[in-house]
C-alpha positions as CSV (number, residue, x, y, z in Angstrom):
1,M,35.5,10.7,29.3
2,Y,32.3,10.5,27.2
3,D,30.5,7.3,26.4
4,F,29.4,8.7,23.0
5,A,30.7,11.6,20.9
6,I,28.6,12.5,17.9
7,I,30.3,14.5,15.1
8,G,27.8,16.6,13.2
9,G,24.9,18.7,14.4
10,G,22.5,18.2,11.5
11,I,19.2,16.5,11.9
12,V,20.7,13.0,11.8
13,G,23.4,13.7,14.3
14,L,20.9,15.3,16.7
15,S,18.4,12.6,16.3
16,T,21.1,10.1,17.1
17,G,22.0,12.0,20.3
18,M,18.3,12.1,21.3
19,A,17.9,8.3,20.7
20,L,21.1,7.6,22.7
21,G,19.8,9.7,25.6
22,K,16.6,7.7,25.6
23,R,18.3,4.4,25.5
24,Y,21.1,5.2,28.0
25,P,19.8,7.9,30.3
26,N,23.0,7.9,32.4
27,A,25.4,8.0,29.4
28,G,27.9,10.8,28.8
29,I,26.9,12.2,25.4
30,V,28.4,15.1,23.5
31,V,27.5,16.5,20.1
32,L,30.3,18.4,18.2
33,E,29.3,20.8,15.5
34,K,31.7,23.1,13.6
35,E,29.2,25.7,12.8
36,S,27.6,28.4,15.0
37,K,24.1,26.9,14.8
38,W,22.4,23.5,14.4
39,A,21.2,22.2,11.1
40,Y,23.3,24.7,9.2
41,H,23.9,22.7,6.0
42,Q,21.8,20.0,4.4
43,T,19.0,20.1,7.0
44,G,18.8,23.9,7.0
45,N,18.7,24.1,3.2
46,N,16.4,21.3,2.1
47,S,13.0,21.4,0.6
48,G,11.1,20.7,3.9
49,V,9.2,17.8,2.4
50,I,8.0,14.9,4.5
51,H,8.6,12.1,2.0
52,S,6.3,9.1,1.6
53,G,9.0,6.6,0.4
54,I,7.4,5.9,-3.0
55,Y,10.7,6.2,-4.9
56,Y,12.8,3.8,-3.0
57,K,13.7,0.1,-3.7
58,P,11.4,-2.1,-1.6
59,G,13.4,-3.6,1.3
60,S,16.0,-0.9,1.3
61,F,16.9,1.2,4.3
62,K,15.5,4.3,2.5
63,A,12.2,2.6,1.9
64,K,11.8,1.3,5.4
65,F,13.2,4.3,7.3
66,C,11.2,6.7,5.1
67,R,7.9,4.9,5.4
68,D,8.3,4.6,9.2
69,G,9.8,8.1,9.5
70,C,6.9,9.6,7.7
71,R,4.8,8.6,10.6
72,S,7.3,9.2,13.4
73,I,8.2,12.7,12.2
74,V,4.6,13.7,12.0
75,E,4.0,12.4,15.5
76,F,7.0,14.3,16.8
77,C,5.8,17.5,15.2
78,Q,2.3,17.0,16.7
79,E,3.8,16.3,20.2
80,Y,6.0,19.4,20.2
81,D,3.7,21.7,18.2
82,I,6.1,22.1,15.3
83,A,4.7,23.5,12.0
84,H,3.8,20.8,9.5
85,E,1.1,19.8,7.1
86,I,0.1,16.5,5.4
87,C,-0.9,18.0,2.1
88,G,-0.2,15.1,-0.2
89,K,1.3,15.3,-3.6
90,V,0.8,14.4,-7.3
91,I,3.3,12.7,-9.5
92,V,2.3,13.3,-13.1
93,A,3.2,12.0,-16.6
94,T,3.2,14.9,-19.1
95,E,3.7,12.6,-22.1
96,E,2.3,9.2,-23.2
97,K,5.8,7.7,-23.2
98,E,6.1,8.3,-19.5
99,L,3.0,6.2,-18.6
100,P,5.0,2.9,-18.2
101,R,7.3,4.6,-15.7
102,L,4.3,6.1,-13.9
103,E,2.8,2.6,-13.7
104,N,6.1,1.2,-12.3
105,L,6.2,3.9,-9.7
106,Y,2.6,3.2,-8.6
107,K,3.5,-0.5,-8.2
108,R,6.5,0.4,-6.1
109,G,4.4,2.6,-3.9
110,L,2.1,-0.4,-3.3
111,E,5.1,-2.7,-2.6
112,N,6.3,-0.2,0.0
113,G,2.9,-0.3,1.7
114,L,1.9,3.3,0.8
115,K,-1.6,4.7,0.3
116,V,-1.4,5.7,-3.4
117,T,-4.0,5.9,-6.2
118,K,-3.8,6.2,-10.0
119,I,-5.7,9.3,-11.2
120,S,-6.7,10.6,-14.6
121,A,-5.7,13.9,-16.0
122,S,-9.1,15.4,-15.1
123,E,-8.7,14.0,-11.5
124,V,-5.3,15.6,-11.3
125,K,-6.9,18.9,-12.3
126,E,-9.3,18.6,-9.4
127,I,-6.3,18.7,-7.1
128,E,-4.0,20.9,-9.1
129,P,-6.1,22.9,-11.6
130,H,-3.1,24.3,-13.5
131,V,-1.2,21.1,-14.1
132,N,-0.7,19.8,-17.6
133,C,-0.6,16.0,-17.7
134,V,-1.9,12.8,-19.2
135,A,-2.2,10.9,-15.9
136,G,-0.9,10.9,-12.4
137,I,-0.5,9.3,-9.0
138,R,-1.8,10.7,-5.8
139,V,0.4,10.1,-2.8
140,Y,-1.5,10.9,0.4
141,T,1.1,10.8,3.1
142,T,3.5,13.3,1.7
143,G,3.7,16.5,3.7
144,I,5.9,19.5,4.6
145,A,7.5,20.5,7.9
146,D,9.9,23.0,9.5
147,Y,13.0,20.8,9.8
148,K,15.1,23.6,11.3
149,E,12.7,23.7,14.2
150,V,12.7,19.9,14.4
151,A,16.5,19.9,14.7
152,R,16.4,22.6,17.3
153,K,13.9,20.5,19.3
154,Y,16.1,17.5,19.0
155,A,19.0,19.6,20.4
156,E,16.9,20.8,23.3
157,L,15.8,17.3,24.2
158,I,19.5,16.1,24.2
159,E,20.3,18.8,26.8
160,L,17.2,17.9,28.9
161,Q,18.4,14.3,28.9
162,G,21.8,15.4,30.2
163,G,23.7,15.5,27.0
164,E,26.2,18.2,26.1
165,L,26.2,20.4,23.0
166,R,29.2,22.0,21.5
167,L,28.9,24.5,18.7
168,N,31.9,26.2,16.9
169,T,33.8,22.9,17.5
170,K,35.6,21.6,14.4
171,V,37.1,18.1,14.5
172,E,40.7,18.2,13.3
173,K,42.2,14.8,14.4
174,I,41.0,11.5,15.8
175,I,43.4,9.2,17.6
176,G,42.7,5.6,18.7
177,K,43.7,5.0,22.3
178,G,43.0,1.4,23.3
179,D,39.3,1.1,23.7
180,T,38.7,4.8,23.4
181,Q,39.2,7.5,20.8
182,V,40.6,11.0,21.4
183,I,39.0,13.7,19.3
184,E,41.1,16.8,18.9
185,T,39.2,20.0,17.9
186,N,39.7,23.7,17.6
187,N,37.8,23.9,20.9
188,G,39.3,21.3,23.1
189,I,40.0,17.6,23.3
190,Y,37.2,15.0,23.8
191,E,37.9,11.4,24.8
192,T,35.1,9.0,24.1
193,R,34.3,5.3,24.2
194,C,32.4,5.5,20.9
195,T,32.5,8.0,18.0
196,I,29.4,8.4,15.8
197,N,30.1,10.2,12.6
198,C,27.1,12.2,11.2
199,A,29.2,14.8,9.4
200,G,27.2,14.9,6.2
201,L,29.2,16.7,3.5
202,H,32.4,15.8,5.3
203,S,31.5,12.3,6.5
204,D,34.0,10.5,4.3
205,R,36.8,12.6,5.7
206,I,35.8,12.1,9.3
207,A,35.7,8.3,8.6
208,K,39.2,8.4,7.3
209,L,40.3,10.3,10.4
210,S,39.1,7.3,12.3
211,Q,41.0,5.0,10.0
212,V,37.8,3.7,8.3
213,D,37.5,3.5,4.6
214,P,33.8,4.0,3.6
215,Q,34.6,2.7,0.0
216,A,33.0,5.8,-1.4
217,K,33.6,9.6,-1.7
218,I,31.2,12.4,-1.0
219,V,30.6,14.4,-4.2
220,P,28.6,17.6,-3.6
221,F,25.7,18.4,-5.9
222,R,24.1,21.9,-5.7
223,G,20.3,22.1,-6.1
224,E,19.2,25.6,-7.2
225,Y,15.7,26.8,-6.7
226,Y,13.4,29.6,-7.9
227,E,10.4,30.8,-5.9
228,L,7.0,31.8,-7.3
229,V,6.2,35.5,-6.6
230,P,3.4,35.8,-4.1
231,E,0.7,36.7,-6.6
232,K,1.4,33.5,-8.5
233,R,1.3,31.1,-5.6
234,Y,-2.2,30.1,-6.5
235,L,-0.8,28.0,-9.3
236,V,0.3,25.4,-6.8
237,K,-1.9,23.9,-4.1
238,T,0.3,21.0,-2.8
239,L,3.4,19.4,-4.3
240,I,3.7,18.6,-7.9
241,Y,6.4,16.2,-9.2
242,P,7.3,14.8,-12.7
243,V,7.8,11.1,-13.3
244,P,11.5,10.7,-12.5
245,N,14.0,9.2,-15.0
246,P,15.0,5.9,-13.4
247,D,18.4,6.1,-15.1
248,F,19.2,9.5,-13.5
249,P,19.6,9.8,-9.7
250,F,17.6,13.0,-9.2
251,L,13.9,13.6,-9.2
252,G,13.7,16.4,-11.7
253,V,12.4,20.0,-11.2
254,H,9.2,20.1,-9.3
255,F,6.9,22.5,-7.4
256,T,7.0,22.4,-3.6
257,K,4.6,24.2,-1.3
258,M,6.7,25.3,1.7
259,I,5.5,25.5,5.3
260,D,5.6,29.3,5.3
261,G,3.2,29.4,2.3
262,S,5.8,30.1,-0.3
263,V,6.2,27.9,-3.4
264,H,9.6,26.8,-4.5
265,A,10.4,25.5,-8.0
266,G,13.4,23.2,-8.7
267,P,15.9,22.0,-8.0
268,N,18.3,21.3,-10.8
269,A,21.4,19.2,-9.9
270,V,24.9,20.5,-10.8
271,L,28.3,19.6,-9.4
272,S,29.3,22.0,-6.7
273,L,32.9,23.1,-6.8
274,K,32.9,23.3,-3.1
275,R,31.4,20.9,-0.5
276,E,29.6,23.9,1.1
277,G,29.2,25.7,-2.2
278,Y,25.8,27.4,-2.2
279,K,26.7,29.9,-4.9
280,K,27.8,29.3,-8.5
281,T,31.0,31.2,-7.7
282,D,31.9,29.2,-4.6
283,F,35.2,27.3,-5.1
284,D,37.5,25.3,-2.9
285,L,40.7,23.9,-4.4
286,R,40.8,20.8,-2.2
287,D,37.2,19.9,-2.8
288,F,37.5,20.5,-6.5
289,A,40.7,18.5,-6.9
290,E,39.3,15.5,-5.0
291,V,36.4,15.2,-7.4
292,M,38.4,15.8,-10.5
293,T,41.0,13.1,-9.6
294,Y,38.4,10.6,-8.5
295,P,37.8,7.9,-11.2
296,G,34.2,7.3,-10.0
297,F,33.2,10.9,-10.9
298,W,34.4,10.6,-14.5
299,K,32.6,7.2,-14.9
300,L,29.4,8.8,-13.6
301,A,29.8,11.9,-15.8
302,A,30.2,9.7,-18.9
303,K,27.1,7.7,-18.1
304,H,24.9,10.7,-17.5
305,A,26.6,13.2,-19.9
306,D,23.3,14.3,-21.7
307,E,21.4,14.8,-18.5
308,G,24.4,16.6,-16.9
309,I,24.6,19.0,-19.7
310,Q,20.9,19.8,-19.4
311,E,21.3,20.5,-15.7
312,I,24.2,22.9,-16.3
313,I,22.2,24.7,-19.0
314,R,19.3,25.1,-16.5
315,S,21.8,26.4,-14.0
316,F,22.9,29.3,-16.2
317,S,19.7,29.8,-18.3
318,K,16.5,30.9,-16.5
319,A,14.7,30.4,-19.8
320,A,15.7,26.7,-19.9
321,F,14.7,26.3,-16.3
322,V,11.3,27.9,-17.0
323,R,10.8,25.6,-20.0
324,S,11.2,22.6,-17.7
325,L,8.7,23.9,-15.3
326,Q,6.2,24.7,-18.1
327,K,6.0,21.0,-18.8
328,L,4.2,20.7,-15.5
329,I,2.4,24.1,-15.4
330,P,2.3,25.8,-18.8
331,E,1.1,29.1,-17.3
332,V,4.4,29.7,-15.5
333,Q,6.4,32.6,-17.0
334,A,9.9,33.8,-16.3
335,A,8.6,36.9,-14.6
336,D,6.7,34.7,-12.1
337,L,10.0,33.4,-10.7
338,V,12.7,34.9,-8.5
339,P,15.9,33.1,-7.3
340,T,15.9,31.7,-3.8
341,H,18.3,29.6,-1.7
342,A,20.2,26.7,-2.9
343,G,21.1,23.4,-1.1
344,V,24.0,21.1,-1.4
345,R,23.4,17.3,-1.4
346,A,26.2,15.1,0.0
347,Q,26.1,12.2,-2.4
348,A,28.3,9.2,-1.8
349,L,29.9,7.9,-5.1
350,M,31.8,4.6,-5.5
351,N,35.0,4.2,-7.4
352,D,33.1,2.3,-10.2
353,G,30.9,5.4,-10.9
354,K,27.8,4.1,-9.1
355,L,26.0,6.4,-6.8
356,V,25.3,4.9,-3.4
357,D,21.5,4.7,-3.6
358,D,20.7,3.8,0.0
359,F,21.7,5.0,3.4
360,L,25.3,3.9,4.1
361,I,26.3,3.1,7.7
362,V,29.8,1.8,8.2
363,K,31.2,0.3,11.4
364,G,34.7,1.0,12.6
365,N,36.7,0.3,15.7
366,N,34.7,1.9,18.5
367,S,33.0,4.0,15.8
368,V,30.0,4.2,13.5
369,H,30.0,6.3,10.3
370,V,26.9,7.5,8.5
371,C,28.5,8.0,5.1
372,N,25.5,8.5,2.9
373,A,22.3,10.1,4.2
374,P,20.9,12.5,1.5
375,S,17.1,12.9,1.1
376,P,15.0,11.4,2.6
377,A,17.2,11.7,5.7
378,A,15.2,14.5,7.3
379,T,12.0,12.5,7.0
380,S,13.8,9.4,8.3
381,S,15.9,11.1,11.0
382,I,14.2,9.5,14.0
383,E,14.4,6.1,12.4
384,I,18.0,6.5,11.4
385,G,18.9,7.6,14.9
386,K,17.2,4.6,16.5
387,A,18.9,2.2,13.9
388,I,22.3,3.6,14.7
389,V,21.8,3.1,18.5
390,E,20.7,-0.5,17.8
391,Q,23.9,-1.2,16.0
392,L,26.1,0.0,18.9
393,P,27.5,-2.5,21.4
394,Q,25.9,-2.0,24.8
395,P,28.4,-0.4,27.2
396,Q,28.7,-2.7,30.1
397,H,28.7,0.0,32.8
398,L,25.4,1.4,31.4
399,Q,23.4,-1.8,31.0
400,S,21.8,-1.5,34.4
401,A,20.5,1.9,33.6
402,I,19.0,1.2,30.2
403,S,15.8,3.0,29.5
404,V,13.1,0.6,28.2
């Protein structure tokens, strides 16, 4: 019998396991992951950015967790000597009509308590000499990190705290049994007093196995990237973002300096025909059918038809992708870019066609379900883990052993 069983070995699940071990050092904790390694999906394929929190609605979980997480993830990387760098970023308006949106973003940054400054086009060029813009914002606390290594360290700490880790263990069924739950997997049966669902791309399905309706469905969006060839990396010094369209839920193609020195350009955002579909040709009938028969998807598609079409064009046309990048750095040419990995974002979508724009944590009977944790979840992982633990009822038999 376990006190806590965590489903999902991405950065959020592992952070939760680590936080539980700190809070309840005598608890029986197990992490179940269906893949053969930790951080295999969203964590292992993200951009590696330590986000500041400038984009998120003041007072939201995303704003709070990201602002606090920006500090705690840096402290964690420093403590365990994990590669990271606080390089800052610039968000730039490339046209005069974008200036009001840039101003609104600057005000939001201030509301969220961030160190941000408005800078002129010439000041942007002092930071990023090759950028074309009319004005910008400098965000000082943005950085980059090796999140795969962060996740591996979380896993290592769980074991050091006495927790158990189970790779190659896919959850197939969850049965309520009084005050406990029985989790049936392809690799044994686990009985637990509390189930914590951090299954990312499959979080809605795991919730339903626990008889919990998250009131939203996971819709997978693939983000495709190009990489600057090594001899062109000099074009980007830090991170360069456009002013996002507030009516579209994605940030637009941008340039990201990676922790290994490479520079990635992207992503676009296209519907994936498979929840774990990292290639254009990946297809899963169940995943596809669920999206196509979900009313919320068609409402979303109708609202963002023009933007969606442009994203699809960029997916299949390198020339169109390059033109988007040239709005930021005119010198970039098609020959300067080579395809690199793609990532898949697990985005929760409600039946009315609205995207869940904050982290979504749903309570069930002896269970907690993280049903929406896209970016900035990696940045916020330590804070999300702590918040989940705070929401759990304190097990009576463990209270005397609580770690302060």
